[in-house]
C-alpha atoms as one frame of an Amber mdcrd trajectory, in Angstrom:
protein
 -21.932 -32.543 -26.920 -25.482 -32.590 -28.245 -28.704 -32.747 -26.203 -28.370
 -36.570 -25.970 -24.826 -36.212 -24.549 -23.306 -37.587 -27.749 -20.282 -36.032
 -29.425 -21.567 -33.342 -31.762 -19.852 -33.604 -35.155 -19.540 -30.238 -36.977
 -22.278 -29.740 -39.580 -19.717 -28.344 -42.033 -18.047 -31.436 -43.507 -14.836
 -29.483 -44.157 -14.338 -28.853 -40.424 -13.053 -31.093 -37.648 -14.342 -30.752
 -34.093 -12.426 -31.220 -30.850 -14.030 -32.935 -27.861 -13.636 -29.991 -25.475
 -14.224 -31.978 -22.291 -10.999 -33.899 -22.858  -7.347 -32.996 -23.329  -6.425
 -30.481 -26.020  -4.098 -31.527 -28.828  -0.563 -31.112 -27.539  -1.491 -31.995
 -23.936   1.024 -34.044 -21.981  -1.503 -36.718 -20.935  -4.627 -38.346 -22.291
  -6.453 -38.623 -25.572  -7.191 -35.480 -27.564 -10.221 -36.497 -29.627 -11.066
 -34.959 -32.993 -14.211 -35.889 -34.935 -15.453 -35.081 -38.419 -17.382 -36.324
 -41.395 -16.002 -38.749 -43.942 -18.306 -37.537 -46.715 -21.696 -36.205 -47.713
 -23.900 -37.127 -50.652 -24.417 -33.427 -51.364 -20.945 -32.098 -50.568 -18.497
 -34.890 -51.423 -15.469 -35.845 -49.349 -15.283 -34.562 -45.782 -12.291 -33.355
 -43.797 -11.562 -36.831 -42.437 -11.930 -38.721 -45.720  -8.170 -39.543 -45.709
  -8.499 -41.573 -42.484  -9.710 -44.563 -44.484  -6.237 -44.798 -46.008  -4.168
 -43.793 -42.967  -1.204 -46.057 -42.351   1.065 -46.676 -39.384   3.881 -44.094
 -39.289   1.917 -41.469 -41.266   2.227 -38.039 -39.657  -0.809 -35.955 -38.748
  -0.323 -32.253 -38.074  -2.877 -30.514 -35.881  -2.909 -26.728 -36.052  -4.698
 -24.976 -33.201  -6.628 -21.730 -33.455  -3.677 -19.869 -31.853  -1.404 -20.997
 -34.705   0.609 -23.566 -32.758   0.976 -26.960 -34.391   1.578 -30.460 -33.061
   2.741 -33.487 -35.016   1.470 -36.978 -34.267   2.606 -40.333 -35.683  -0.124
 -42.837 -36.534   0.180 -46.060 -34.539  -3.172 -47.690 -35.404  -6.210 -47.508
 -37.661  -9.263 -49.556 -36.703 -12.734 -50.071 -38.134 -15.010 -50.447 -35.102
 -18.737 -51.184 -35.043 -20.490 -48.057 -33.750 -22.197 -50.102 -31.043 -18.820
 -51.396 -29.794 -16.828 -48.167 -29.721 -14.609 -48.282 -26.584 -15.544 -44.804
 -25.362 -13.747 -45.010 -22.003 -10.480 -45.771 -23.781 -11.012 -43.289 -26.601
 -12.016 -40.379 -24.362  -9.494 -41.095 -21.563  -8.022 -38.008 -19.923  -5.091
 -40.000 -18.506  -2.256 -42.072 -19.899   0.290 -41.133 -22.530  -0.456 -38.164
 -24.814  -2.211 -39.237 -27.988  -4.538 -38.057 -30.686  -7.668 -39.990 -31.564
  -9.372 -39.166 -34.860 -12.870 -40.515 -35.488 -15.029 -40.568 -38.600 -17.556
 -42.893 -40.195 -16.697 -45.987 -42.205 -17.854 -49.435 -43.171 -21.086 -49.976
 -45.064 -23.503 -47.123 -45.688 -27.166 -47.854 -44.940 -29.239 -45.540 -47.121
 -32.416 -46.336 -45.175 -31.060 -44.805 -41.993 -28.466 -42.616 -43.771 -25.632
 -43.812 -41.580 -22.452 -45.847 -41.759 -22.151 -49.108 -39.827 -18.746 -48.428
 -38.274 -16.331 -45.767 -37.153 -12.798 -45.395 -38.437 -10.620 -44.702 -35.405
  -7.048 -43.566 -35.933  -4.724 -43.360 -32.940  -1.518 -41.332 -33.117   1.181
 -40.451 -30.598   2.740 -37.064 -30.061   6.030 -36.653 -31.915   8.720 -35.326
 -29.615  10.302 -32.043 -30.678  13.991 -32.342 -31.583
């Protein structure tokens, strides 16, 4: 979180940040939220650039710093106006285990150097065989 209590996206566009006040990836309940940049004029494509093309049934693998990995199956990709982002749903610490990936999308406004929307991809934990 930054000083304004907003999710702080990593400055390095090749990194993805985890919302540490919510469930961790692999948790048995709630939404593990990961955020990252889509791109940068100076640095090119960001870590979450592929979200713009994510499709239902794609698999996302999340590897944690301890080396464990969790697979998630994409169930939805939405383009949501930044002012209408359903934060209570996205950052829920209850309900079925899921992964929520968030990056920027929509139209880029060069005057304010920001995108109009967020790309939000929701994925469910794949059960181990």
